[in-house]
C-alpha positions as semicolon CSV with decimal commas, in nm:
position;residue;x (nm);y (nm);z (nm)
1;M;-10,759;-2,272;7,305
2;D;-10,638;-2,503;7,044
3;I;-10,683;-2,383;6,656
4;P;-10,466;-2,593;6,426
5;Y;-10,247;-2,393;6,188
6;L;-10,386;-2,415;5,847
7;D;-10,634;-2,687;5,975
8;L;-10,516;-2,981;5,794
9;P;-10,623;-3,348;5,841
10;P;-10,397;-3,553;6,045
11;E;-10,208;-3,729;5,797
12;E;-9,855;-3,866;5,746
13;A;-9,612;-3,610;5,623
14;D;-9,246;-3,565;5,562
15;R;-9,177;-3,314;5,773
16;E;-9,389;-3,189;6,145
17;V;-9,392;-2,800;6,208
18;L;-9,457;-2,706;6,590
19;V;-9,667;-2,400;6,603
20;W;-9,615;-2,192;6,935
21;P;-9,818;-1,879;7,001
22;V;-9,681;-1,625;7,243
23;P;-9,926;-1,367;7,302
24;Y;-9,676;-1,094;7,479
25;E;-9,640;-0,727;7,449
26;G;-9,474;-0,604;7,770
27;T;-9,248;-0,401;7,599
28;A;-9,481;-0,245;7,355
29;S;-9,354;0,126;7,268
30;F;-9,597;0,287;7,063
31;A;-9,934;0,129;6,940
32;T;-10,082;-0,203;7,139
33;G;-10,256;-0,538;7,006
34;T;-9,958;-0,768;6,931
35;R;-10,084;-0,993;7,208
36;N;-10,385;-1,056;6,979
37;G;-10,167;-1,165;6,677
38;P;-10,082;-1,536;6,761
39;L;-10,476;-1,593;6,795
40;A;-10,546;-1,375;6,453
41;I;-10,320;-1,564;6,239
42;L;-10,410;-1,910;6,383
43;Q;-10,797;-1,801;6,275
44;A;-10,688;-1,670;5,951
45;S;-10,513;-1,960;5,847
46;R;-10,808;-2,183;5,829
47;E;-10,940;-1,944;5,594
48;I;-10,606;-1,928;5,344
49;E;-10,572;-2,215;5,065
50;T;-10,263;-2,424;5,092
51;W;-10,205;-2,478;4,758
52;D;-9,935;-2,245;4,592
53;Q;-10,017;-2,153;4,222
54;E;-9,704;-2,018;4,143
55;L;-9,498;-2,281;4,261
56;G;-9,735;-2,602;4,180
57;I;-9,663;-2,725;4,552
58;D;-9,965;-2,788;4,835
59;L;-9,832;-2,753;5,174
60;A;-10,099;-3,044;5,297
61;D;-9,906;-3,254;5,090
62;G;-9,541;-3,234;5,259
63;L;-9,595;-3,079;5,581
64;R;-9,794;-3,144;5,931
65;F;-9,823;-2,906;6,191
66;R;-9,892;-2,960;6,585
67;N;-9,970;-2,692;6,802
68;L;-9,774;-2,635;7,110
69;P;-9,980;-2,480;7,415
70;F;-10,037;-2,107;7,432
71;F;-9,785;-1,939;7,635
72;R;-9,887;-1,753;7,916
73;P;-9,640;-1,445;7,978
74;P;-9,639;-1,368;8,343
75;V;-9,655;-1,036;8,483
76;S;-9,319;-0,975;8,629
77;G;-9,128;-0,819;8,344
78;P;-8,946;-0,918;8,032
79;Q;-8,665;-1,116;8,163
80;R;-8,912;-1,340;8,348
81;V;-9,098;-1,399;8,046
82;Q;-8,784;-1,501;7,859
83;E;-8,670;-1,735;8,131
84;E;-9,015;-1,885;8,157
85;M;-8,992;-1,927;7,762
86;R;-8,666;-2,091;7,763
87;E;-8,840;-2,344;8,009
88;A;-9,131;-2,438;7,799
89;L;-8,909;-2,493;7,495
90;R;-8,711;-2,734;7,697
91;Q;-9,028;-2,926;7,770
92;H;-9,184;-2,939;7,424
93;C;-8,914;-2,905;7,195
94;N;-8,622;-3,128;7,032
95;F;-8,400;-2,839;6,885
96;G;-8,181;-3,062;6,685
97;N;-8,489;-3,208;6,472
98;D;-8,821;-2,987;6,539
99;C;-8,903;-2,719;6,304
100;L;-9,070;-2,463;6,541
101;L;-9,274;-2,164;6,406
102;T;-9,310;-1,913;6,688
103;L;-9,618;-1,649;6,643
104;G;-9,588;-1,334;6,837
105;G;-9,645;-1,135;7,004
106;E;-9,368;-0,824;6,998
107;H;-9,043;-0,906;6,859
108;S;-8,854;-0,958;7,192
109;V;-9,002;-1,334;7,187
110;A;-8,803;-1,444;6,897
111;L;-8,482;-1,457;7,160
112;P;-8,558;-1,764;7,347
113;P;-8,629;-1,972;7,043
114;V;-8,312;-1,868;6,832
115;E;-8,090;-1,924;7,186
116;A;-8,216;-2,286;7,169
117;Y;-8,116;-2,343;6,839
118;L;-7,794;-2,174;6,894
119;E;-7,707;-2,408;7,143
120;R;-7,735;-2,711;6,892
121;H;-7,590;-2,519;6,546
122;P;-7,322;-2,240;6,696
123;D;-7,307;-2,159;6,363
124;L;-7,646;-2,040;6,283
125;V;-7,734;-1,746;6,080
126;V;-8,042;-1,517;6,138
127;I;-8,230;-1,367;5,864
128;Q;-8,418;-1,058;6,012
129;L;-8,691;-0,892;5,808
130;D;-8,781;-0,580;5,982
131;A;-8,853;-0,150;5,976
132;H;-8,597;-0,134;6,255
133;A;-8,274;-0,282;6,343
134;D;-8,340;-0,390;6,699
135;L;-7,981;-0,358;6,789
136;R;-8,004;-0,093;7,085
137;P;-7,834;-0,215;7,382
138;H;-8,132;-0,096;7,585
139;F;-8,447;0,055;7,551
140;Q;-8,680;0,213;7,789
141;E;-8,453;0,094;8,079
142;S;-8,458;-0,296;7,966
143;R;-8,225;-0,526;7,783
144;Y;-8,488;-0,752;7,657
145;S;-8,716;-0,467;7,471
146;H;-8,835;-0,572;7,140
147;A;-8,580;-0,287;7,020
148;C;-8,275;-0,521;7,137
149;V;-8,378;-0,858;7,035
150;M;-8,093;-0,836;6,791
151;A;-7,846;-0,700;7,023
152;R;-7,891;-0,980;7,212
153;L;-7,829;-1,211;6,968
154;R;-7,504;-1,032;6,865
155;D;-7,390;-1,030;7,235
156;S;-7,361;-1,400;7,160
157;G;-7,209;-1,352;6,805
158;V;-7,496;-1,438;6,566
159;P;-7,439;-1,324;6,214
160;L;-7,730;-1,117;6,085
161;V;-7,879;-1,083;5,766
162;Q;-8,118;-0,787;5,800
163;M;-8,359;-0,663;5,517
164;G;-8,603;-0,382;5,483
165;I;-8,451;-0,163;5,764
166;R;-8,549;0,160;5,701
167;S;-8,555;0,323;6,066
168;L;-8,296;0,318;6,327
169;C;-8,063;0,550;6,509
170;R;-7,728;0,697;6,460
171;E;-7,542;0,437;6,689
172;E;-7,736;0,150;6,525
173;S;-7,602;0,273;6,192
174;E;-7,270;0,313;6,280
175;Y;-7,281;-0,029;6,419
176;I;-7,397;-0,213;6,131
177;R;-7,141;0,003;5,892
178;S;-6,838;-0,136;6,115
179;R;-6,963;-0,509;6,082
180;S;-7,090;-0,472;5,743
181;D;-7,014;-0,813;5,544
182;K;-6,841;-0,957;5,859
183;D;-7,113;-1,028;6,086
184;I;-7,409;-0,838;5,927
185;L;-7,514;-0,826;5,585
186;A;-7,780;-0,543;5,555
187;L;-8,003;-0,428;5,263
188;F;-8,172;-0,161;5,365
189;A;-8,521;-0,073;5,212
190;H;-8,407;0,238;5,008
191;S;-8,159;0,041;4,803
192;L;-8,273;-0,311;4,774
193;P;-8,156;-0,513;4,475
194;S;-8,364;-0,736;4,280
195;P;-8,518;-1,066;4,466
196;A;-8,259;-1,292;4,256
197;E;-7,962;-1,053;4,306
198;A;-8,067;-1,023;4,723
199;A;-8,090;-1,402;4,737
200;Q;-7,720;-1,443;4,582
201;R;-7,556;-1,203;4,824
202;I;-7,752;-1,372;5,114
203;R;-7,626;-1,709;4,968
204;D;-7,249;-1,569;4,950
205;F;-7,294;-1,436;5,303
206;L;-7,449;-1,766;5,452
207;D;-7,181;-1,991;5,297
208;Q;-7,362;-2,307;5,386
209;R;-7,471;-2,225;5,763
210;P;-7,811;-2,306;5,892
211;V;-8,052;-2,052;5,885
212;Y;-8,344;-1,881;6,150
213;I;-8,565;-1,641;6,012
214;S;-8,727;-1,384;6,200
215;F;-9,004;-1,198;6,037
216;D;-9,146;-0,870;6,206
217;A;-9,460;-0,772;6,048
218;D;-9,345;-0,410;5,989
219;A;-9,069;-0,526;5,761
220;L;-9,372;-0,510;5,489
221;D;-9,506;-0,176;5,355
222;P;-9,782;-0,073;5,587
223;S;-10,018;-0,049;5,269
224;I;-10,030;-0,436;5,308
225;M;-9,963;-0,466;5,670
226;P;-10,144;-0,215;5,834
227;G;-10,217;-0,397;6,146
228;T;-9,854;-0,357;6,327
229;G;-9,752;-0,189;6,619
230;T;-9,498;0,022;6,498
231;P;-9,556;0,063;6,104
232;E;-9,299;0,247;5,897
233;P;-9,359;0,395;5,531
234;G;-9,145;0,265;5,254
235;G;-9,118;-0,099;5,320
236;L;-9,090;-0,428;5,172
237;T;-9,346;-0,515;4,851
238;Y;-9,506;-0,844;4,930
239;Q;-9,384;-0,942;4,569
240;W;-9,064;-0,864;4,622
241;V;-9,052;-1,046;4,943
242;Q;-9,234;-1,382;4,798
243;S;-8,997;-1,400;4,507
244;L;-8,692;-1,333;4,716
245;W;-8,776;-1,705;4,913
246;T;-8,818;-1,857;4,587
247;H;-8,429;-1,770;4,480
248;L;-8,281;-1,852;4,800
249;L;-8,442;-2,119;5,045
250;P;-8,451;-2,395;4,816
251;G;-8,129;-2,589;4,911
252;V;-8,066;-2,362;5,248
253;R;-8,122;-2,545;5,576
254;L;-8,402;-2,376;5,761
255;L;-8,407;-2,457;6,151
256;G;-8,702;-2,247;6,233
257;L;-8,908;-1,929;6,197
258;D;-9,098;-1,665;6,406
259;F;-9,361;-1,421;6,294
260;C;-9,397;-1,127;6,524
261;E;-9,571;-0,785;6,553
262;V;-9,927;-0,858;6,391
263;A;-10,147;-0,643;6,588
264;P;-10,513;-0,669;6,408
265;L;-10,708;-0,391;6,347
266;P;-10,972;-0,307;6,617
267;A;-11,238;-0,249;6,325
268;G;-11,241;-0,617;6,240
269;G;-11,033;-0,601;5,916
270;V;-10,824;-0,926;5,867
271;V;-10,575;-0,806;5,564
272;S;-10,272;-0,805;5,826
273;E;-10,315;-1,161;5,954
274;S;-10,413;-1,281;5,618
275;V;-10,062;-1,134;5,490
276;A;-9,857;-1,313;5,785
277;V;-10,006;-1,648;5,654
278;K;-9,915;-1,622;5,303
279;C;-9,571;-1,502;5,405
280;I;-9,553;-1,800;5,646
281;N;-9,646;-2,048;5,417
282;R;-9,426;-1,921;5,094
283;I;-9,135;-1,948;5,342
284;L;-9,213;-2,335;5,444
285;A;-9,334;-2,410;5,079
286;C;-8,987;-2,285;4,970
287;A;-8,761;-2,443;5,246
288;F;-8,929;-2,792;5,251
289;C;-9,115;-2,839;4,928
290;L;-8,958;-2,673;4,652
291;E;-8,670;-2,815;4,460
292;P;-8,345;-2,619;4,436
293;G;-8,336;-2,423;4,154
294;G;-8,641;-2,195;4,226
295;V;-8,957;-2,206;4,028
296;S;-8,988;-2,398;3,712
297;G;-9,231;-2,584;3,503
298;P;-9,569;-2,552;3,454
299;Y;-9,608;-2,312;3,703
300;A;-9,364;-2,067;3,673
301;Q;-9,442;-1,717;3,587
302;A;-9,348;-1,557;3,247
């Protein structure tokens, strides 16, 4: 099944983004349906304009997209899924140059892409947007659960910026506190600074290191992202997130990103997958098309 992301004409562009749909939800622990997320996002992308009025940027001018084959998850368990994901990535990607956009599926599918970038970029920092810390050493007898993905990255020493966290166990909270401002910068949902202040704190933490963005749909408030496996009230607002990228990403070296945990609503509503596309497009526009200094000129908001 080949549904091109954004359905742009095949023209020359400065940067190519590889789009990898990974419809896996084998460790889902609450609502199901995230296996349908990648296809829903691809379908929604064809209905979303590539022009960003606030930024004065058209993704069609600077980016081209190429779909990788849909990943076919084996049924032999999450560890085998991740092994086969690693093998697929070795076949299709050059992690020295390619920007990979992975569409999940549950959040555990973020681990192999990050590990692949980490081999080439050992100073990589992961920016995680999520309702949950995902720092459990194991969950439901698996080290490869969606609730453990950031714990596995911490096993490799990967520094984390966590935004929107509002649901975690006591042990995760204590771990974050013990590593705060050393290996983890946590911006909890209940005490978020302004987008500009958050961007400055993150930039200070990054200190010129390259970035991978892992975006769990449940980071957003369920009022705008109802279609997700584990919704939590009190989430990030759309305006806050979209503004953050304009302050943060120009001048930052973004290597790759994922958007996970979209579970399309069975009644046919398309708001969740449409919001996902808008969030992905803003990240790409700010990282690859927007000049350092953020929004300025005739398209800047007052």
